[in-house]
Each structure stands twice: as C-alpha cells, then as structure tokens.
PDB file of N, CA, C and O in Angstrom:
ATOM      1  N   MET A   1      25.336  -8.841 -10.893  1.00  0.00           N
ATOM      2  CA  MET A   1      24.729  -7.969  -9.914  1.00  0.00           C
ATOM      3  C   MET A   1      24.940  -6.538 -10.367  1.00  0.00           C
ATOM      4  O   MET A   1      26.034  -6.153 -10.778  1.00  0.00           O
ATOM      5  N   VAL A   2      23.885  -5.769 -10.286  1.00  0.00           N
ATOM      6  CA  VAL A   2      23.930  -4.346 -10.618  1.00  0.00           C
ATOM      7  C   VAL A   2      23.463  -3.585  -9.393  1.00  0.00           C
ATOM      8  O   VAL A   2      22.429  -3.911  -8.809  1.00  0.00           O
ATOM      9  N   LEU A   3      24.220  -2.575  -9.004  1.00  0.00           N
ATOM     10  CA  LEU A   3      23.841  -1.744  -7.869  1.00  0.00           C
ATOM     11  C   LEU A   3      23.758  -0.309  -8.356  1.00  0.00           C
ATOM     12  O   LEU A   3      24.758   0.273  -8.776  1.00  0.00           O
ATOM     13  N   LEU A   4      22.571   0.252  -8.299  1.00  0.00           N
ATOM     14  CA  LEU A   4      22.370   1.646  -8.663  1.00  0.00           C
ATOM     15  C   LEU A   4      22.130   2.425  -7.389  1.00  0.00           C
ATOM     16  O   LEU A   4      21.276   2.060  -6.581  1.00  0.00           O
ATOM     17  N   SER A   5      22.866   3.476  -7.213  1.00  0.00           N
ATOM     18  CA  SER A   5      22.811   4.260  -5.994  1.00  0.00           C
ATOM     19  C   SER A   5      22.066   5.568  -6.241  1.00  0.00           C
ATOM     20  O   SER A   5      22.086   6.104  -7.348  1.00  0.00           O
ATOM     21  N   GLY A   6      21.421   6.063  -5.222  1.00  0.00           N
ATOM     22  CA  GLY A   6      20.747   7.352  -5.326  1.00  0.00           C
ATOM     23  C   GLY A   6      19.444   7.353  -4.573  1.00  0.00           C
ATOM     24  O   GLY A   6      19.065   6.368  -3.940  1.00  0.00           O
ATOM     25  N   GLU A   7      18.773   8.467  -4.652  1.00  0.00           N
ATOM     26  CA  GLU A   7      17.484   8.607  -3.984  1.00  0.00           C
ATOM     27  C   GLU A   7      16.443   7.717  -4.637  1.00  0.00           C
ATOM     28  O   GLU A   7      16.354   7.640  -5.862  1.00  0.00           O
ATOM     29  N   LEU A   8      15.673   7.059  -3.825  1.00  0.00           N
ATOM     30  CA  LEU A   8      14.583   6.228  -4.303  1.00  0.00           C
ATOM     31  C   LEU A   8      13.369   7.120  -4.544  1.00  0.00           C
ATOM     32  O   LEU A   8      12.849   7.728  -3.609  1.00  0.00           O
ATOM     33  N   PRO A   9      12.916   7.202  -5.797  1.00  0.00           N
ATOM     34  CA  PRO A   9      11.754   8.064  -6.055  1.00  0.00           C
ATOM     35  C   PRO A   9      10.497   7.491  -5.418  1.00  0.00           C
ATOM     36  O   PRO A   9      10.310   6.275  -5.367  1.00  0.00           O
ATOM     37  N   GLU A  10       9.646   8.373  -4.937  1.00  0.00           N
ATOM     38  CA  GLU A  10       8.371   7.940  -4.365  1.00  0.00           C
ATOM     39  C   GLU A  10       7.524   7.248  -5.428  1.00  0.00           C
ATOM     40  O   GLU A  10       6.887   6.226  -5.170  1.00  0.00           O
ATOM     41  N   VAL A  11       7.529   7.820  -6.615  1.00  0.00           N
ATOM     42  CA  VAL A  11       6.765   7.291  -7.730  1.00  0.00           C
ATOM     43  C   VAL A  11       7.716   7.128  -8.901  1.00  0.00           C
ATOM     44  O   VAL A  11       8.494   8.033  -9.203  1.00  0.00           O
ATOM     45  N   LEU A  12       7.660   6.000  -9.549  1.00  0.00           N
ATOM     46  CA  LEU A  12       8.521   5.752 -10.703  1.00  0.00           C
ATOM     47  C   LEU A  12       7.844   6.324 -11.944  1.00  0.00           C
ATOM     48  O   LEU A  12       7.120   5.627 -12.654  1.00  0.00           O
ATOM     49  N   THR A  13       8.097   7.612 -12.188  1.00  0.00           N
ATOM     50  CA  THR A  13       7.511   8.305 -13.332  1.00  0.00           C
ATOM     51  C   THR A  13       8.201   7.865 -14.619  1.00  0.00           C
ATOM     52  O   THR A  13       9.211   7.162 -14.579  1.00  0.00           O
ATOM     53  N   ASP A  14       7.659   8.275 -15.749  1.00  0.00           N
ATOM     54  CA  ASP A  14       8.299   7.983 -17.029  1.00  0.00           C
ATOM     55  C   ASP A  14       9.720   8.538 -17.056  1.00  0.00           C
ATOM     56  O   ASP A  14      10.639   7.889 -17.554  1.00  0.00           O
ATOM     57  N   GLU A  15       9.891   9.741 -16.518  1.00  0.00           N
ATOM     58  CA  GLU A  15      11.209  10.386 -16.491  1.00  0.00           C
ATOM     59  C   GLU A  15      12.190   9.608 -15.606  1.00  0.00           C
ATOM     60  O   GLU A  15      13.335   9.381 -15.999  1.00  0.00           O
ATOM     61  N   ALA A  16      11.742   9.200 -14.413  1.00  0.00           N
ATOM     62  CA  ALA A  16      12.594   8.427 -13.506  1.00  0.00           C
ATOM     63  C   ALA A  16      12.939   7.070 -14.116  1.00  0.00           C
ATOM     64  O   ALA A  16      14.069   6.598 -13.992  1.00  0.00           O
ATOM     65  N   LEU A  17      11.979   6.456 -14.762  1.00  0.00           N
ATOM     66  CA  LEU A  17      12.206   5.169 -15.425  1.00  0.00           C
ATOM     67  C   LEU A  17      13.252   5.318 -16.529  1.00  0.00           C
ATOM     68  O   LEU A  17      14.149   4.483 -16.649  1.00  0.00           O
ATOM     69  N   ALA A  18      13.144   6.369 -17.329  1.00  0.00           N
ATOM     70  CA  ALA A  18      14.108   6.615 -18.401  1.00  0.00           C
ATOM     71  C   ALA A  18      15.508   6.842 -17.843  1.00  0.00           C
ATOM     72  O   ALA A  18      16.487   6.366 -18.419  1.00  0.00           O
ATOM     73  N   GLU A  19      15.617   7.567 -16.723  1.00  0.00           N
ATOM     74  CA  GLU A  19      16.914   7.807 -16.081  1.00  0.00           C
ATOM     75  C   GLU A  19      17.552   6.500 -15.634  1.00  0.00           C
ATOM     76  O   GLU A  19      18.737   6.269 -15.876  1.00  0.00           O
ATOM     77  N   LEU A  20      16.768   5.643 -14.982  1.00  0.00           N
ATOM     78  CA  LEU A  20      17.287   4.353 -14.530  1.00  0.00           C
ATOM     79  C   LEU A  20      17.729   3.486 -15.699  1.00  0.00           C
ATOM     80  O   LEU A  20      18.766   2.826 -15.628  1.00  0.00           O
ATOM     81  N   LEU A  21      16.959   3.484 -16.759  1.00  0.00           N
ATOM     82  CA  LEU A  21      17.319   2.695 -17.934  1.00  0.00           C
ATOM     83  C   LEU A  21      18.581   3.235 -18.604  1.00  0.00           C
ATOM     84  O   LEU A  21      19.400   2.459 -19.096  1.00  0.00           O
ATOM     85  N   ASP A  22      18.744   4.554 -18.628  1.00  0.00           N
ATOM     86  CA  ASP A  22      19.962   5.148 -19.184  1.00  0.00           C
ATOM     87  C   ASP A  22      21.191   4.733 -18.379  1.00  0.00           C
ATOM     88  O   ASP A  22      22.229   4.397 -18.949  1.00  0.00           O
ATOM     89  N   LEU A  23      21.067   4.759 -17.057  1.00  0.00           N
ATOM     90  CA  LEU A  23      22.178   4.328 -16.202  1.00  0.00           C
ATOM     91  C   LEU A  23      22.505   2.859 -16.433  1.00  0.00           C
ATOM     92  O   LEU A  23      23.669   2.485 -16.575  1.00  0.00           O
ATOM     93  N   ALA A  24      21.481   2.047 -16.468  1.00  0.00           N
ATOM     94  CA  ALA A  24      21.684   0.603 -16.637  1.00  0.00           C
ATOM     95  C   ALA A  24      22.242   0.255 -18.014  1.00  0.00           C
ATOM     96  O   ALA A  24      22.980  -0.721 -18.154  1.00  0.00           O
ATOM     97  N   ALA A  25      21.900   1.041 -19.026  1.00  0.00           N
ATOM     98  CA  ALA A  25      22.355   0.765 -20.393  1.00  0.00           C
ATOM     99  C   ALA A  25      23.875   0.820 -20.515  1.00  0.00           C
ATOM    100  O   ALA A  25      24.450   0.222 -21.424  1.00  0.00           O
ATOM    101  N   ALA A  26      24.519   1.531 -19.606  1.00  0.00           N
ATOM    102  CA  ALA A  26      25.973   1.640 -19.642  1.00  0.00           C
ATOM    103  C   ALA A  26      26.662   0.331 -19.264  1.00  0.00           C
ATOM    104  O   ALA A  26      27.826   0.119 -19.603  1.00  0.00           O
ATOM    105  N   ILE A  27      25.941  -0.553 -18.558  1.00  0.00           N
ATOM    106  CA  ILE A  27      26.597  -1.773 -18.076  1.00  0.00           C
ATOM    107  C   ILE A  27      25.886  -3.068 -18.459  1.00  0.00           C
ATOM    108  O   ILE A  27      26.455  -4.149 -18.303  1.00  0.00           O
ATOM    109  N   LEU A  28      24.668  -2.978 -18.952  1.00  0.00           N
ATOM    110  CA  LEU A  28      23.919  -4.178 -19.313  1.00  0.00           C
ATOM    111  C   LEU A  28      23.907  -4.378 -20.821  1.00  0.00           C
ATOM    112  O   LEU A  28      23.937  -3.413 -21.585  1.00  0.00           O
ATOM    113  N   ASP A  29      23.861  -5.644 -21.246  1.00  0.00           N
ATOM    114  CA  ASP A  29      23.697  -5.891 -22.679  1.00  0.00           C
ATOM    115  C   ASP A  29      22.214  -5.761 -23.024  1.00  0.00           C
ATOM    116  O   ASP A  29      21.384  -5.556 -22.139  1.00  0.00           O
ATOM    117  N   ALA A  30      21.889  -5.878 -24.294  1.00  0.00           N
ATOM    118  CA  ALA A  30      20.518  -5.632 -24.752  1.00  0.00           C
ATOM    119  C   ALA A  30      19.506  -6.555 -24.078  1.00  0.00           C
ATOM    120  O   ALA A  30      18.434  -6.103 -23.676  1.00  0.00           O
ATOM    121  N   GLU A  31      19.831  -7.830 -23.950  1.00  0.00           N
ATOM    122  CA  GLU A  31      18.911  -8.791 -23.332  1.00  0.00           C
ATOM    123  C   GLU A  31      18.715  -8.482 -21.850  1.00  0.00           C
ATOM    124  O   GLU A  31      17.592  -8.539 -21.348  1.00  0.00           O
ATOM    125  N   GLU A  32      19.797  -8.155 -21.150  1.00  0.00           N
ATOM    126  CA  GLU A  32      19.700  -7.810 -19.733  1.00  0.00           C
ATOM    127  C   GLU A  32      18.902  -6.528 -19.537  1.00  0.00           C
ATOM    128  O   GLU A  32      18.151  -6.396 -18.571  1.00  0.00           O
ATOM    129  N   LEU A  33      19.070  -5.588 -20.455  1.00  0.00           N
ATOM    130  CA  LEU A  33      18.355  -4.321 -20.345  1.00  0.00           C
ATOM    131  C   LEU A  33      16.849  -4.518 -20.484  1.00  0.00           C
ATOM    132  O   LEU A  33      16.070  -3.878 -19.778  1.00  0.00           O
ATOM    133  N   VAL A  34      16.440  -5.392 -21.383  1.00  0.00           N
ATOM    134  CA  VAL A  34      15.011  -5.704 -21.542  1.00  0.00           C
ATOM    135  C   VAL A  34      14.469  -6.314 -20.253  1.00  0.00           C
ATOM    136  O   VAL A  34      13.377  -5.959 -19.809  1.00  0.00           O
ATOM    137  N   LEU A  35      15.224  -7.225 -19.653  1.00  0.00           N
ATOM    138  CA  LEU A  35      14.805  -7.862 -18.407  1.00  0.00           C
ATOM    139  C   LEU A  35      14.728  -6.836 -17.281  1.00  0.00           C
ATOM    140  O   LEU A  35      13.783  -6.849 -16.492  1.00  0.00           O
ATOM    141  N   PHE A  36      15.716  -5.953 -17.203  1.00  0.00           N
ATOM    142  CA  PHE A  36      15.722  -4.897 -16.190  1.00  0.00           C
ATOM    143  C   PHE A  36      14.502  -3.994 -16.349  1.00  0.00           C
ATOM    144  O   PHE A  36      13.867  -3.623 -15.362  1.00  0.00           O
ATOM    145  N   HIS A  37      14.176  -3.641 -17.586  1.00  0.00           N
ATOM    146  CA  HIS A  37      13.006  -2.805 -17.866  1.00  0.00           C
ATOM    147  C   HIS A  37      11.729  -3.509 -17.403  1.00  0.00           C
ATOM    148  O   HIS A  37      10.845  -2.874 -16.828  1.00  0.00           O
ATOM    149  N   THR A  38      11.632  -4.799 -17.648  1.00  0.00           N
ATOM    150  CA  THR A  38      10.473  -5.572 -17.198  1.00  0.00           C
ATOM    151  C   THR A  38      10.363  -5.535 -15.677  1.00  0.00           C
ATOM    152  O   THR A  38       9.270  -5.378 -15.133  1.00  0.00           O
ATOM    153  N   CYS A  39      11.500  -5.679 -14.992  1.00  0.00           N
ATOM    154  CA  CYS A  39      11.505  -5.609 -13.528  1.00  0.00           C
ATOM    155  C   CYS A  39      11.044  -4.233 -13.048  1.00  0.00           C
ATOM    156  O   CYS A  39      10.248  -4.135 -12.114  1.00  0.00           O
ATOM    157  N   LEU A  40      11.537  -3.183 -13.679  1.00  0.00           N
ATOM    158  CA  LEU A  40      11.143  -1.832 -13.279  1.00  0.00           C
ATOM    159  C   LEU A  40       9.659  -1.580 -13.505  1.00  0.00           C
ATOM    160  O   LEU A  40       8.999  -0.942 -12.685  1.00  0.00           O
ATOM    161  N   ARG A  41       9.140  -2.080 -14.613  1.00  0.00           N
ATOM    162  CA  ARG A  41       7.693  -1.918 -14.864  1.00  0.00           C
ATOM    163  C   ARG A  41       6.881  -2.618 -13.783  1.00  0.00           C
ATOM    164  O   ARG A  41       5.851  -2.104 -13.347  1.00  0.00           O
ATOM    165  N   THR A  42       7.342  -3.791 -13.349  1.00  0.00           N
ATOM    166  CA  THR A  42       6.648  -4.512 -12.282  1.00  0.00           C
ATOM    167  C   THR A  42       6.701  -3.721 -10.983  1.00  0.00           C
ATOM    168  O   THR A  42       5.701  -3.615 -10.274  1.00  0.00           O
ATOM    169  N   LEU A  43       7.874  -3.163 -10.670  1.00  0.00           N
ATOM    170  CA  LEU A  43       7.987  -2.329  -9.473  1.00  0.00           C
ATOM    171  C   LEU A  43       7.080  -1.114  -9.564  1.00  0.00           C
ATOM    172  O   LEU A  43       6.447  -0.723  -8.583  1.00  0.00           O
ATOM    173  N   ARG A  44       7.022  -0.527 -10.736  1.00  0.00           N
ATOM    174  CA  ARG A  44       6.192   0.660 -10.942  1.00  0.00           C
ATOM    175  C   ARG A  44       4.728   0.346 -10.660  1.00  0.00           C
ATOM    176  O   ARG A  44       4.012   1.143 -10.055  1.00  0.00           O
ATOM    177  N   ARG A  45       4.304  -0.814 -11.102  1.00  0.00           N
ATOM    178  CA  ARG A  45       2.909  -1.229 -10.949  1.00  0.00           C
ATOM    179  C   ARG A  45       2.595  -1.611  -9.500  1.00  0.00           C
ATOM    180  O   ARG A  45       1.501  -1.341  -9.005  1.00  0.00           O
ATOM    181  N   ASN A  46       3.568  -2.245  -8.821  1.00  0.00           N
ATOM    182  CA  ASN A  46       3.299  -2.813  -7.497  1.00  0.00           C
ATOM    183  C   ASN A  46       3.948  -2.067  -6.337  1.00  0.00           C
ATOM    184  O   ASN A  46       3.806  -2.487  -5.189  1.00  0.00           O
ATOM    185  N   GLY A  47       4.655  -0.973  -6.604  1.00  0.00           N
ATOM    186  CA  GLY A  47       5.232  -0.161  -5.528  1.00  0.00           C
ATOM    187  C   GLY A  47       6.724  -0.379  -5.352  1.00  0.00           C
ATOM    188  O   GLY A  47       7.233  -1.487  -5.522  1.00  0.00           O
ATOM    189  N   MET A  48       7.425   0.714  -5.003  1.00  0.00           N
ATOM    190  CA  MET A  48       8.878   0.677  -4.878  1.00  0.00           C
ATOM    191  C   MET A  48       9.329   0.808  -3.431  1.00  0.00           C
ATOM    192  O   MET A  48      10.368   1.414  -3.169  1.00  0.00           O
ATOM    193  N   ARG A  49       8.597   0.273  -2.514  1.00  0.00           N
ATOM    194  CA  ARG A  49       8.985   0.403  -1.114  1.00  0.00           C
ATOM    195  C   ARG A  49      10.296  -0.349  -0.850  1.00  0.00           C
ATOM    196  O   ARG A  49      10.606  -1.340  -1.512  1.00  0.00           O
ATOM    197  N   ALA A  50      11.052   0.144   0.127  1.00  0.00           N
ATOM    198  CA  ALA A  50      12.310  -0.505   0.504  1.00  0.00           C
ATOM    199  C   ALA A  50      12.027  -1.941   0.952  1.00  0.00           C
ATOM    200  O   ALA A  50      11.025  -2.215   1.613  1.00  0.00           O
ATOM    201  N   GLY A  51      12.916  -2.834   0.584  1.00  0.00           N
ATOM    202  CA  GLY A  51      12.753  -4.237   0.925  1.00  0.00           C
ATOM    203  C   GLY A  51      11.972  -5.015  -0.113  1.00  0.00           C
ATOM    204  O   GLY A  51      11.861  -6.238  -0.025  1.00  0.00           O
ATOM    205  N   ARG A  52      11.438  -4.323  -1.084  1.00  0.00           N
ATOM    206  CA  ARG A  52      10.665  -4.968  -2.159  1.00  0.00           C
ATOM    207  C   ARG A  52      11.586  -5.858  -2.988  1.00  0.00           C
ATOM    208  O   ARG A  52      12.671  -5.432  -3.382  1.00  0.00           O
ATOM    209  N   ARG A  53      11.163  -7.079  -3.252  1.00  0.00           N
ATOM    210  CA  ARG A  53      11.946  -8.033  -4.033  1.00  0.00           C
ATOM    211  C   ARG A  53      11.036  -8.684  -5.054  1.00  0.00           C
ATOM    212  O   ARG A  53       9.958  -9.174  -4.718  1.00  0.00           O
ATOM    213  N   ILE A  54      11.477  -8.686  -6.303  1.00  0.00           N
ATOM    214  CA  ILE A  54      10.715  -9.366  -7.343  1.00  0.00           C
ATOM    215  C   ILE A  54      11.655 -10.265  -8.126  1.00  0.00           C
ATOM    216  O   ILE A  54      12.855 -10.005  -8.209  1.00  0.00           O
ATOM    217  N   GLU A  55      11.108 -11.313  -8.694  1.00  0.00           N
ATOM    218  CA  GLU A  55      11.882 -12.228  -9.522  1.00  0.00           C
ATOM    219  C   GLU A  55      11.134 -12.445 -10.830  1.00  0.00           C
ATOM    220  O   GLU A  55       9.949 -12.776 -10.840  1.00  0.00           O
ATOM    221  N   ILE A  56      11.848 -12.253 -11.929  1.00  0.00           N
ATOM    222  CA  ILE A  56      11.283 -12.444 -13.261  1.00  0.00           C
ATOM    223  C   ILE A  56      12.298 -13.206 -14.098  1.00  0.00           C
ATOM    224  O   ILE A  56      13.436 -12.761 -14.250  1.00  0.00           O
ATOM    225  N   ASP A  57      11.904 -14.332 -14.634  1.00  0.00           N
ATOM    226  CA  ASP A  57      12.776 -15.138 -15.488  1.00  0.00           C
ATOM    227  C   ASP A  57      14.142 -15.392 -14.867  1.00  0.00           C
ATOM    228  O   ASP A  57      15.156 -15.362 -15.565  1.00  0.00           O
ATOM    229  N   GLY A  58      14.178 -15.639 -13.575  1.00  0.00           N
ATOM    230  CA  GLY A  58      15.426 -15.954 -12.890  1.00  0.00           C
ATOM    231  C   GLY A  58      16.218 -14.745 -12.431  1.00  0.00           C
ATOM    232  O   GLY A  58      17.193 -14.897 -11.696  1.00  0.00           O
ATOM    233  N   ALA A  59      15.829 -13.556 -12.840  1.00  0.00           N
ATOM    234  CA  ALA A  59      16.512 -12.332 -12.400  1.00  0.00           C
ATOM    235  C   ALA A  59      15.795 -11.802 -11.161  1.00  0.00           C
ATOM    236  O   ALA A  59      14.565 -11.764 -11.110  1.00  0.00           O
ATOM    237  N   VAL A  60      16.567 -11.400 -10.179  1.00  0.00           N
ATOM    238  CA  VAL A  60      16.005 -10.876  -8.938  1.00  0.00           C
ATOM    239  C   VAL A  60      16.360  -9.401  -8.844  1.00  0.00           C
ATOM    240  O   VAL A  60      17.514  -9.018  -9.038  1.00  0.00           O
ATOM    241  N   LEU A  61      15.373  -8.584  -8.547  1.00  0.00           N
ATOM    242  CA  LEU A  61      15.588  -7.155  -8.335  1.00  0.00           C
ATOM    243  C   LEU A  61      15.086  -6.840  -6.938  1.00  0.00           C
ATOM    244  O   LEU A  61      13.930  -7.100  -6.602  1.00  0.00           O
ATOM    245  N   THR A  62      15.981  -6.272  -6.123  1.00  0.00           N
ATOM    246  CA  THR A  62      15.639  -5.924  -4.749  1.00  0.00           C
ATOM    247  C   THR A  62      15.867  -4.425  -4.560  1.00  0.00           C
ATOM    248  O   THR A  62      16.874  -3.883  -5.017  1.00  0.00           O
ATOM    249  N   VAL A  63      14.948  -3.773  -3.899  1.00  0.00           N
ATOM    250  CA  VAL A  63      15.066  -2.353  -3.598  1.00  0.00           C
ATOM    251  C   VAL A  63      15.524  -2.229  -2.154  1.00  0.00           C
ATOM    252  O   VAL A  63      14.852  -2.691  -1.231  1.00  0.00           O
ATOM    253  N   TYR A  64      16.688  -1.593  -1.972  1.00  0.00           N
ATOM    254  CA  TYR A  64      17.233  -1.373  -0.642  1.00  0.00           C
ATOM    255  C   TYR A  64      17.198   0.107  -0.313  1.00  0.00           C
ATOM    256  O   TYR A  64      17.284   0.963  -1.193  1.00  0.00           O
ATOM    257  N   GLU A  65      17.071   0.385   0.970  1.00  0.00           N
ATOM    258  CA  GLU A  65      17.152   1.765   1.433  1.00  0.00           C
ATOM    259  C   GLU A  65      18.306   1.827   2.407  1.00  0.00           C
ATOM    260  O   GLU A  65      18.400   0.999   3.314  1.00  0.00           O
ATOM    261  N   GLY A  66      19.194   2.806   2.230  1.00  0.00           N
ATOM    262  CA  GLY A  66      20.357   2.811   3.101  1.00  0.00           C
ATOM    263  C   GLY A  66      20.902   4.098   3.441  1.00  0.00           C
ATOM    264  O   GLY A  66      21.887   4.177   4.174  1.00  0.00           O
TER     265      GLY A  66
END
C-alpha cells in the first residue's frame, strides 16, 4: 500500500504526473513504478475525482479526499 498525501490536482498535467512519479520512485521498485505510472495515466484519461478507483493487473489505485 502506498499513500501519497497532498492537494489533489484538478488536472493531472505532465508536471503533476512527474511530481507523483518522483515521490513514488522513492518507495517503489521498477516494476511497481511502471504499474503506478499506468494507473496514473488511466486516471489522467478518465478523471481524478475523489472516490475514483481503478484496477490494473491486480493493483488497485483509489483517490481519496480528506
């Protein structure tokens, strides 16, 4: 489980995506990082609203607002 804290961007820009990947790179191995990037691209395409949940190759990514 990975929990990233902070403001949820309205739009996942290239810059915001790079920031998230940099944060995740500190704790994920190369294979996990590729999967995380795939999840973020899916969120970028389909929206990052709170409560959004996606599953890719057994990995679940949920966006929470708190």
